[in-house]
TORPA-4810 file (N, C-alpha, C, O; in nm, 3 decimals):
<nodes>
NODE_1_6.736_1.771_4.872_6.809_1.807_4.758_6.850_1.948_4.771_6.791_2.005_4.863_M
NODE_2_6.929_2.018_4.712_6.997_2.156_4.735_6.923_2.240_4.587_6.945_2.214_4.469_R
NODE_3_6.839_2.335_4.640_6.795_2.415_4.538_6.858_2.535_4.516_6.925_2.562_4.616_K
NODE_4_6.869_2.627_4.421_6.912_2.777_4.397_6.822_2.822_4.429_6.737_2.734_4.440_T
NODE_5_6.769_2.952_4.463_6.742_3.076_4.352_6.695_3.095_4.201_6.775_3.161_4.135_K
NODE_6_6.611_3.064_4.151_6.590_3.088_4.003_6.523_3.239_4.006_6.468_3.304_4.095_A
NODE_7_6.552_3.267_3.867_6.481_3.418_3.856_6.333_3.409_3.880_6.269_3.304_3.893_R
NODE_8_6.278_3.559_3.885_6.136_3.546_3.903_6.080_3.505_3.807_6.120_3.576_3.714_L
NODE_9_5.975_3.397_3.753_5.915_3.356_3.720_5.823_3.227_3.694_5.849_3.121_3.752_K
NODE_10_5.696_3.241_3.589_5.649_3.115_3.642_5.670_2.982_3.597_5.675_2.966_3.475_N
NODE_11_5.685_2.873_3.678_5.783_2.799_3.605_5.683_2.628_3.630_5.742_2.520_3.624_Y
NODE_12_5.559_2.636_3.650_5.449_2.534_3.595_5.469_2.463_3.532_5.381_2.422_3.457_L
NODE_13_5.582_2.416_3.530_5.544_2.329_3.380_5.536_2.183_3.424_5.546_2.143_3.540_Y
NODE_14_5.513_2.096_3.296_5.419_2.123_3.162_5.303_2.165_3.201_5.247_2.151_3.310_P
NODE_15_5.262_2.231_3.080_5.131_2.268_3.051_5.098_2.205_2.896_5.167_2.149_2.811_I
NODE_16_4.925_2.254_2.909_4.906_2.162_2.789_4.922_2.305_2.692_4.919_2.423_2.727_P
NODE_17_4.936_2.254_2.577_4.912_2.397_2.449_4.806_2.368_2.396_4.786_2.255_2.354_A
NODE_18_4.712_2.468_2.387_4.596_2.419_2.310_4.554_2.530_2.237_4.600_2.641_2.266_V
NODE_19_4.454_2.512_2.126_4.453_2.607_2.019_4.302_2.641_2.075_4.224_2.552_2.110_M
NODE_20_4.270_2.778_2.080_4.157_2.854_2.098_4.119_2.898_1.986_4.204_2.926_1.900_V
NODE_21_3.944_2.918_1.954_3.914_2.921_1.853_3.829_3.035_1.861_3.765_3.022_1.966_S
NODE_22_3.790_3.158_1.794_3.736_3.243_1.857_3.660_3.307_1.712_3.717_3.303_1.603_C
NODE_23_3.534_3.362_1.730_3.476_3.417_1.576_3.450_3.525_1.582_3.369_3.554_1.670_T
NODE_24_3.491_3.614_1.511_3.441_3.780_1.503_3.278_3.771_1.431_3.229_3.698_1.346_A
NODE_25_3.221_3.894_1.521_3.143_3.948_1.486_3.133_3.932_1.318_3.032_3.880_1.270_P
NODE_26_3.219_3.970_1.250_3.186_3.958_1.117_3.202_3.831_1.056_3.246_3.829_0.941_S
NODE_27_3.182_3.752_1.098_3.199_3.573_1.090_3.319_3.522_1.047_3.323_3.407_1.004_G
NODE_28_3.397_3.577_1.053_3.585_3.524_1.091_3.611_3.436_1.184_3.586_3.451_1.304_R
NODE_29_3.672_3.320_1.122_3.651_3.233_1.280_3.826_3.284_1.276_3.887_3.314_1.173_P
NODE_30_3.882_3.283_1.413_4.055_3.301_1.420_4.133_3.175_1.507_4.056_3.093_1.555_N
NODE_31_4.236_3.159_1.525_4.284_3.073_1.621_4.416_3.148_1.636_4.499_3.202_1.563_I
NODE_32_4.388_3.117_1.825_4.549_3.172_1.877_4.573_3.037_2.012_4.490_2.977_2.082_I
NODE_33_4.741_3.027_2.003_4.777_2.920_2.108_4.784_3.002_2.216_4.821_3.119_2.227_T
NODE_34_4.728_2.897_2.321_4.754_2.923_2.473_4.786_2.830_2.535_4.723_2.725_2.547_V
NODE_35_4.894_2.860_2.584_4.956_2.779_2.711_4.920_2.760_2.820_4.913_2.656_2.885_A
NODE_36_4.878_2.929_2.859_4.796_2.924_2.995_4.672_2.889_3.038_4.602_2.978_3.086_W
NODE_37_4.625_2.757_3.028_4.500_2.745_3.049_4.486_2.616_3.127_4.590_2.557_3.154_T
NODE_38_4.378_2.567_3.166_4.351_2.455_3.248_4.201_2.453_3.292_4.103_2.514_3.249_G
NODE_39_4.217_2.354_3.403_4.025_2.334_3.433_4.002_2.390_3.553_4.089_2.362_3.636_V
NODE_40_3.906_2.467_3.595_3.863_2.579_3.651_3.755_2.523_3.740_3.710_2.577_3.841_A
NODE_41_3.727_2.439_3.701_3.584_2.401_3.789_3.533_2.243_3.777_3.548_2.186_3.669_C
NODE_42_3.487_2.190_3.862_3.421_2.060_3.820_3.237_2.068_3.749_3.187_2.010_3.652_G
NODE_43_3.192_2.139_3.822_3.044_2.162_3.865_2.986_2.260_3.886_2.964_2.288_4.004_M
NODE_44_2.936_2.355_3.776_2.969_2.351_3.645_3.090_2.318_3.598_3.173_2.360_3.679_P
NODE_45_3.163_2.245_3.473_3.241_2.243_3.413_3.296_2.365_3.346_3.237_2.415_3.250_P
NODE_46_3.447_2.430_3.411_3.445_2.535_3.335_3.674_2.515_3.349_3.750_2.466_3.433_M
NODE_47_3.696_2.592_3.201_3.826_2.601_3.186_3.869_2.713_3.190_3.802_2.809_3.153_V
NODE_48_3.988_2.722_3.234_3.986_2.871_3.178_4.164_2.911_3.109_4.260_2.845_3.150_S
NODE_49_4.184_3.041_2.991_4.241_3.093_2.983_4.293_3.194_2.935_4.223_3.256_2.856_I
NODE_50_4.406_3.239_2.958_4.516_3.324_3.000_4.518_3.373_2.828_4.554_3.299_2.737_A
NODE_51_4.467_3.528_2.810_4.503_3.596_2.659_4.577_3.725_2.714_4.555_3.806_2.803_V
NODE_52_4.672_3.705_2.621_4.790_3.871_2.599_4.685_3.990_2.573_4.602_3.974_2.483_N
NODE_53_4.685_4.117_2.654_4.533_4.204_2.595_4.629_4.258_2.461_4.562_4.347_2.407_L
NODE_54_4.694_4.248_2.423_4.759_4.275_2.307_4.693_4.197_2.204_4.705_4.242_2.090_S
NODE_55_4.630_4.099_2.218_4.646_3.973_2.063_4.480_4.017_2.002_4.378_4.054_2.060_R
NODE_56_4.510_3.995_1.873_4.338_3.989_1.818_4.242_3.891_1.898_4.142_3.928_1.961_Y
NODE_57_4.279_3.784_1.888_4.187_3.695_1.966_4.115_3.722_2.127_4.020_3.672_2.188_S
NODE_58_4.204_3.814_2.151_4.152_3.916_2.314_4.035_3.925_2.296_3.935_3.860_2.323_H
NODE_59_4.080_4.097_2.203_3.938_4.186_2.102_3.818_4.057_2.098_3.720_4.057_2.173_E
NODE_60_3.848_3.945_1.992_3.704_3.877_1.988_3.644_3.841_2.087_3.527_3.872_2.108_I
NODE_61_3.712_3.775_2.158_3.644_3.700_2.301_3.596_3.787_2.380_3.500_3.754_2.449_I
NODE_62_3.658_3.941_2.395_3.583_4.040_2.503_3.472_4.071_2.429_3.374_4.084_2.504_K
NODE_63_3.449_4.086_2.324_3.351_4.126_2.278_3.199_3.997_2.229_3.080_4.024_2.243_E
NODE_64_3.245_3.887_2.183_3.182_3.768_2.160_3.106_3.725_2.236_2.991_3.682_2.231_T
NODE_65_3.258_3.758_2.389_3.235_3.634_2.522_3.219_3.501_2.530_3.191_3.429_2.625_G
NODE_66_3.255_3.466_2.352_3.261_3.277_2.399_3.390_3.236_2.318_3.455_3.319_2.255_V
NODE_67_3.419_3.118_2.322_3.562_3.070_2.275_3.532_2.912_2.231_3.425_2.849_2.236_F
NODE_68_3.644_2.875_2.193_3.667_2.725_2.192_3.771_2.664_2.229_3.868_2.681_2.155_C
NODE_69_3.788_2.589_2.330_3.930_2.546_2.355_3.917_2.369_2.260_3.831_2.282_2.266_V
NODE_70_4.071_2.381_2.166_4.085_2.271_2.141_4.196_2.193_2.146_4.302_2.251_2.122_N
NODE_71_4.200_2.099_2.167_4.322_2.013_2.204_4.337_1.950_2.142_4.255_1.857_2.145_V
NODE_72_4.435_1.942_2.050_4.521_1.933_1.938_4.594_1.773_1.972_4.611_1.754_2.093_P
NODE_73_4.621_1.701_1.913_4.702_1.571_1.863_4.882_1.649_1.824_4.906_1.766_1.795_G
NODE_74_4.987_1.529_1.836_5.067_1.551_1.769_5.081_1.596_1.611_5.164_1.668_1.554_E
NODE_75_4.993_1.540_1.574_5.010_1.540_1.436_4.950_1.711_1.398_4.932_1.764_1.289_D
NODE_76_4.934_1.758_1.519_4.877_1.943_1.458_4.986_2.014_1.542_4.962_2.131_1.570_L
NODE_77_5.095_1.964_1.583_5.185_2.064_1.610_5.237_2.178_1.551_5.239_2.295_1.591_L
NODE_78_5.276_2.129_1.454_5.320_2.253_1.353_5.198_2.358_1.350_5.219_2.475_1.381_H
NODE_79_5.091_2.322_1.318_4.982_2.411_1.315_4.963_2.508_1.451_4.943_2.629_1.453_A
NODE_80_4.978_2.404_1.576_4.958_2.443_1.710_5.029_2.536_1.757_4.984_2.606_1.848_T
NODE_81_5.175_2.560_1.698_5.316_2.657_1.708_5.285_2.768_1.588_5.320_2.885_1.603_D
NODE_82_5.229_2.731_1.486_5.247_2.832_1.390_5.107_2.946_1.447_5.119_3.069_1.447_Y
NODE_83_4.975_2.871_1.493_4.891_2.980_1.546_4.951_3.075_1.672_4.902_3.188_1.674_C
NODE_84_5.024_3.053_1.752_5.073_3.098_1.835_5.187_3.213_1.792_5.208_3.299_1.878_G
NODE_85_5.238_3.220_1.705_5.323_3.300_1.638_5.262_3.386_1.511_5.337_3.463_1.450_N
NODE_86_5.156_3.375_1.481_5.121_3.449_1.344_4.960_3.540_1.381_4.865_3.476_1.428_V
NODE_87_4.951_3.665_1.357_4.854_3.741_1.424_4.761_3.707_1.317_4.793_3.706_1.198_S
NODE_88_4.618_3.672_1.373_4.475_3.687_1.308_4.451_3.791_1.211_4.406_3.781_1.096_G
NODE_89_4.505_3.935_1.304_4.479_4.057_1.202_4.527_4.046_1.048_4.459_4.087_0.954_R
NODE_90_4.656_3.982_1.034_4.679_4.007_0.909_4.669_3.851_0.817_4.679_3.855_0.694_E
NODE_91_4.647_3.701_0.899_4.643_3.546_0.871_4.501_3.517_0.853_4.432_3.532_0.954_V
NODE_92_4.438_3.476_0.739_4.336_3.347_0.804_4.413_3.251_0.818_4.477_3.206_0.723_D
NODE_93_4.423_3.188_0.975_4.523_3.070_1.024_4.427_2.975_0.944_4.474_2.907_0.853_K
NODE_94_4.260_2.969_0.982_4.223_2.834_0.914_4.243_2.820_0.767_4.250_2.701_0.734_F
NODE_95_4.255_2.899_0.674_4.261_2.887_0.532_4.441_2.889_0.518_4.460_2.790_0.448_A
NODE_96_4.562_2.943_0.545_4.654_2.895_0.572_4.676_2.752_0.594_4.739_2.675_0.521_A
NODE_97_4.618_2.728_0.698_4.656_2.513_0.730_4.577_2.470_0.722_4.543_2.403_0.819_L
NODE_98_4.490_2.476_0.609_4.396_2.379_0.593_4.314_2.344_0.672_4.253_2.241_0.643_G
NODE_99_4.290_2.390_0.757_4.212_2.366_0.910_4.045_2.396_0.867_4.010_2.495_0.803_L
NODE_100_3.929_2.263_0.927_3.826_2.294_0.918_3.742_2.388_1.030_3.721_2.355_1.147_T
NODE_101_3.703_2.509_0.968_3.613_2.532_1.052_3.449_2.530_1.092_3.349_2.560_1.027_A
NODE_102_3.470_2.482_1.229_3.297_2.343_1.256_3.229_2.506_1.348_3.277_2.574_1.438_V
NODE_103_3.087_2.517_1.263_3.031_2.640_1.361_2.992_2.517_1.479_2.948_2.406_1.448_K
NODE_104_3.012_2.553_1.585_2.947_2.518_1.720_2.771_2.496_1.729_2.678_2.541_1.662_G
NODE_105_2.779_2.422_1.823_2.621_2.406_1.792_2.510_2.450_1.931_2.391_2.426_1.951_D
NODE_106_2.646_2.545_2.036_2.587_2.578_2.091_2.613_2.740_2.139_2.529_2.809_2.197_E
NODE_107_2.731_2.776_2.105_2.783_2.939_2.066_2.815_2.965_1.950_2.858_2.885_1.867_V
NODE_108_2.794_3.090_1.935_2.846_3.151_1.789_3.009_3.141_1.796_3.072_3.237_1.840_E
NODE_109_3.063_3.047_1.761_3.187_3.010_1.793_3.258_2.903_1.656_3.180_2.817_1.615_C
NODE_110_3.340_2.907_1.617_3.349_2.805_1.501_3.487_2.737_1.629_3.552_2.806_1.708_H
NODE_111_3.495_2.558_1.604_3.580_2.507_1.661_3.680_2.411_1.557_3.630_2.389_1.447_Y
NODE_112_3.814_2.354_1.584_3.835_2.322_1.455_3.861_2.122_1.452_3.935_2.058_1.526_I
NODE_113_3.764_2.065_1.332_3.753_2.043_1.288_3.843_1.898_1.307_3.783_1.790_1.311_G
NODE_114_4.013_1.905_1.319_4.096_1.844_1.282_4.123_1.820_1.430_4.134_1.698_1.439_E
NODE_115_4.139_1.874_1.551_4.173_1.876_1.681_4.072_1.748_1.783_3.963_1.779_1.832_C
NODE_116_4.121_1.643_1.795_4.055_1.557_1.895_3.947_1.571_1.955_3.838_1.517_1.936_P
NODE_117_3.991_1.669_2.052_3.872_1.701_2.125_3.836_1.903_2.126_3.926_1.986_2.112_I
NODE_118_3.736_1.926_2.139_3.704_2.111_2.126_3.563_2.131_2.226_3.449_2.094_2.196_S
NODE_119_3.591_2.179_2.316_3.493_2.241_2.387_3.470_2.363_2.372_3.555_2.453_2.378_M
NODE_120_3.311_2.380_2.343_3.291_2.482_2.344_3.209_2.609_2.505_3.128_2.591_2.596_E
NODE_121_3.268_2.691_2.470_3.276_2.766_2.587_3.219_2.904_2.607_3.253_2.983_2.518_C
NODE_122_3.142_2.953_2.697_3.070_3.063_2.757_3.146_3.130_2.837_3.209_3.063_2.919_T
NODE_123_3.164_3.286_2.840_3.289_3.326_2.964_3.139_3.321_3.061_3.023_3.310_3.021_V
NODE_124_3.178_3.329_3.165_3.158_3.335_3.246_3.216_3.439_3.386_3.139_3.498_3.461_R
NODE_125_3.355_3.443_3.396_3.419_3.523_3.452_3.511_3.559_3.352_3.557_3.499_3.255_H
NODE_126_3.534_3.717_3.417_3.695_3.723_3.380_3.769_3.861_3.441_3.710_3.959_3.486_Q
NODE_127_3.893_3.845_3.432_3.968_3.944_3.496_4.083_3.982_3.460_4.165_3.890_3.463_V
NODE_128_4.123_4.079_3.429_4.275_4.155_3.396_4.355_4.164_3.536_4.343_4.235_3.635_V
NODE_129_4.441_4.059_3.498_4.578_4.031_3.572_4.675_4.137_3.566_4.730_4.172_3.670_L
NODE_130_4.707_4.201_3.440_4.833_4.217_3.406_4.865_4.249_3.287_4.841_4.366_3.257_G
NODE_131_4.913_4.180_3.204_4.960_4.203_3.056_4.829_4.036_2.993_4.799_4.003_2.878_S
NODE_132_4.799_3.991_3.090_4.665_3.953_3.063_4.555_3.898_3.080_4.544_3.856_3.195_H
NODE_133_4.447_3.875_3.001_4.306_3.874_3.123_4.251_3.721_3.124_4.240_3.675_3.010_E
NODE_134_4.222_3.647_3.211_4.196_3.517_3.225_4.056_3.555_3.210_3.984_3.640_3.262_L
NODE_135_4.044_3.479_3.136_3.894_3.406_3.059_3.858_3.289_3.129_3.930_3.189_3.121_F
NODE_136_3.739_3.290_3.207_3.677_3.150_3.253_3.533_3.109_3.227_3.430_3.145_3.284_V
NODE_137_3.557_2.997_3.094_3.442_3.000_3.018_3.346_2.832_3.078_3.407_2.726_3.068_G
NODE_138_3.231_2.834_3.122_3.150_2.736_3.148_3.157_2.646_2.975_3.135_2.693_2.863_E
NODE_139_3.188_2.530_3.009_3.230_2.442_2.887_3.053_2.384_2.868_2.993_2.313_2.948_V
NODE_140_3.002_2.440_2.740_2.871_2.385_2.687_2.843_2.283_2.641_2.744_2.218_2.673_V
NODE_141_2.931_2.250_2.554_2.935_2.154_2.433_3.078_2.116_2.435_3.158_2.206_2.460_A
NODE_142_3.130_1.976_2.408_3.205_1.846_2.413_3.258_1.792_2.270_3.181_1.699_2.245_V
NODE_143_3.316_1.800_2.203_3.312_1.771_2.057_3.455_1.630_2.058_3.572_1.649_2.091_H
NODE_144_3.408_1.529_2.021_3.539_1.428_2.072_3.491_1.328_1.916_3.380_1.291_1.874_A
NODE_145_3.679_1.302_1.844_3.697_1.264_1.747_3.662_1.101_1.753_3.670_1.078_1.874_S
NODE_146_3.633_0.997_1.698_3.618_0.869_1.711_3.755_0.863_1.714_3.857_0.918_1.671_E
NODE_147_3.701_0.747_1.802_3.850_0.646_1.896_3.931_0.740_1.971_4.048_0.706_1.988_G
NODE_148_3.889_0.865_2.024_3.959_0.909_2.164_3.923_0.860_2.231_4.003_0.780_2.279_I
NODE_149_3.771_0.860_2.300_3.737_0.798_2.392_3.713_0.657_2.428_3.679_0.564_2.354_L
NODE_150_3.736_0.658_2.552_3.733_0.465_2.608_3.601_0.469_2.604_3.547_0.574_2.569_S
NODE_151_3.516_0.345_2.642_3.428_0.320_2.708_3.366_0.359_2.801_3.246_0.343_2.822_A
NODE_152_3.450_0.419_2.869_3.427_0.457_3.022_3.425_0.591_2.993_3.407_0.669_3.087_E
NODE_153_3.447_0.656_2.820_3.417_0.831_2.815_3.598_0.850_2.854_3.646_0.954_2.809_G
NODE_154_3.665_0.787_2.906_3.783_0.865_2.944_3.900_0.891_2.771_3.896_0.823_2.668_R
NODE_155_3.967_0.984_2.795_4.032_1.013_2.667_4.150_0.854_2.677_4.208_0.815_2.778_I
NODE_156_4.153_0.804_2.563_4.258_0.744_2.541_4.393_0.824_2.471_4.402_0.904_2.377_D
NODE_157_4.463_0.780_2.538_4.583_0.912_2.523_4.703_0.878_2.394_4.761_0.959_2.321_V
NODE_158_4.713_0.727_2.398_4.784_0.686_2.292_4.693_0.671_2.172_4.736_0.613_2.072_Q
NODE_159_4.584_0.713_2.173_4.519_0.714_2.044_4.529_0.892_2.010_4.578_0.941_1.908_A
NODE_160_4.479_0.954_2.108_4.500_1.072_2.089_4.640_1.161_2.027_4.659_1.213_1.917_M
NODE_161_4.741_1.149_2.174_4.918_1.183_2.133_4.874_1.328_2.174_4.922_1.415_2.100_K
NODE_162_4.786_1.379_2.284_4.868_1.501_2.328_5.013_1.532_2.356_5.103_1.450_2.368_P
NODE_163_5.022_1.669_2.365_5.156_1.666_2.406_5.138_1.788_2.498_5.028_1.841_2.513_F
NODE_164_5.287_1.847_2.581_5.310_1.934_2.664_5.367_2.018_2.603_5.413_1.993_2.491_A
NODE_165_5.379_2.166_2.673_5.453_2.234_2.653_5.559_2.268_2.748_5.485_2.301_2.841_Y
NODE_166_5.680_2.285_2.795_5.759_2.352_2.864_5.870_2.438_2.827_5.989_2.423_2.857_V
NODE_167_5.808_2.547_2.749_5.873_2.677_2.713_6.043_2.670_2.744_6.107_2.670_2.848_G
NODE_168_6.087_2.665_2.578_6.015_2.668_2.456_5.976_2.580_2.367_5.940_2.601_2.251_P
NODE_169_5.990_2.435_2.451_5.983_2.314_2.359_5.839_2.243_2.372_5.765_2.269_2.467_D
NODE_170_5.809_2.163_2.283_5.716_2.088_2.342_5.736_1.960_2.352_5.836_1.908_2.304_Y
NODE_171_5.640_1.891_2.417_5.651_1.710_2.490_5.601_1.621_2.430_5.483_1.653_2.418_Y
NODE_172_5.618_1.521_2.382_5.511_1.413_2.347_5.499_1.388_2.512_5.574_1.426_2.602_G
NODE_173_5.380_1.312_2.517_5.337_1.206_2.669_5.421_1.084_2.655_5.426_1.031_2.544_L
NODE_174_5.492_1.028_2.760_5.522_0.921_2.806_5.481_0.780_2.878_5.389_0.800_2.958_G
NODE_175_5.500_0.714_2.876_5.424_0.578_2.950_5.342_0.663_3.093_5.365_0.770_3.150_E
NODE_176_5.236_0.552_3.114_5.156_0.570_3.245_5.214_0.535_3.338_5.247_0.416_3.346_R
NODE_177_5.248_0.625_3.439_5.340_0.574_3.561_5.251_0.549_3.694_5.292_0.506_3.802_I
NODE_178_5.149_0.578_3.667_5.026_0.546_3.830_4.876_0.579_3.771_4.831_0.563_3.658_G
NODE_179_4.824_0.622_3.872_4.649_0.628_3.833_4.639_0.695_3.974_4.709_0.694_4.075_R
NODE_180_4.495_0.766_3.929_4.416_0.829_4.074_4.404_0.787_4.187_4.284_0.777_4.214_Y
NODE_181_4.478_0.752_4.282_4.402_0.737_4.416_4.510_0.571_4.439_4.489_0.490_4.528_G
NODE_182_4.645_0.556_4.307_4.703_0.412_4.377_4.810_0.432_4.508_4.876_0.343_4.562_Y
NODE_183_4.805_0.559_4.540_4.865_0.579_4.671_4.799_0.556_4.801_4.850_0.577_4.912_S
NODE_184_4.694_0.515_4.781_4.586_0.435_4.887_4.592_0.308_4.941_4.593_0.263_5.056_L
NODE_185_4.595_0.259_4.820_4.619_0.096_4.747_4.719_0.001_4.896_4.836_0.037_4.901_E
NODE_186_4.697_-0.060_4.957_4.832_-0.113_5.027_4.865_-0.068_5.117_4.771_-0.002_5.159_G
NODE_187_4.998_-0.056_5.220_5.020_-0.051_5.306_5.136_0.145_5.272_5.232_0.164_5.199_N
NODE_188_5.088_0.208_5.332_5.165_0.321_5.301_5.308_0.358_5.324_5.403_0.412_5.266_L
NODE_189_5.265_0.285_5.473_5.442_0.282_5.543_5.564_0.245_5.422_5.664_0.310_5.391_E
NODE_190_5.502_0.093_5.361_5.586_0.024_5.288_5.594_0.111_5.130_5.701_0.116_5.069_T
NODE_191_5.525_0.146_5.100_5.520_0.285_4.957_5.632_0.384_5.045_5.747_0.378_5.002_K
NODE_192_5.621_0.426_5.101_5.700_0.567_5.139_5.856_0.460_5.159_5.948_0.480_5.079_T
NODE_193_5.867_0.395_5.225_6.019_0.354_5.238_6.091_0.309_5.099_6.212_0.312_5.076_K
NODE_194_6.006_0.274_5.031_6.098_0.231_4.886_6.133_0.354_4.823_6.198_0.353_4.718_K
</nodes>
């Protein structure tokens, strides 16, 4: 397939859009939407978030050393977009959106009660990359809404309805098209000729 040279930019899409909550030393919780996020390590479990240095949440996470990654479902799309466009310096986002700030079990941080998955994290590594600082947090507690996890402890995508960000648009996830390891089943030569 022929390619054209694209403008220099990060084109790693689709990416999850998560709601990162943090709690100021004063006790006031805040939410920032982060699309530059991902799994960073399996053992111990760690996730990473990249936060712009100018953001109010950056100050809070830098000072407290903790944050919560909250994975929203489609029903929280409006709230997710709002939290990425309004500053917590001026607006109490929990109050404005009617969201529930739940005190974490393991860290001094509130998570979002309405999000299907919430992970309490302690910052283990951080590095200023330029416009953003990368925080790598160890996941110290996970909270899952009833009906979101299968009997095996996996996410039930149909029940959770997560979405992805392909700037500037959001997309729901479609049907399952494969599963991990399926390429090793059967004859590889046959599969590659199709």
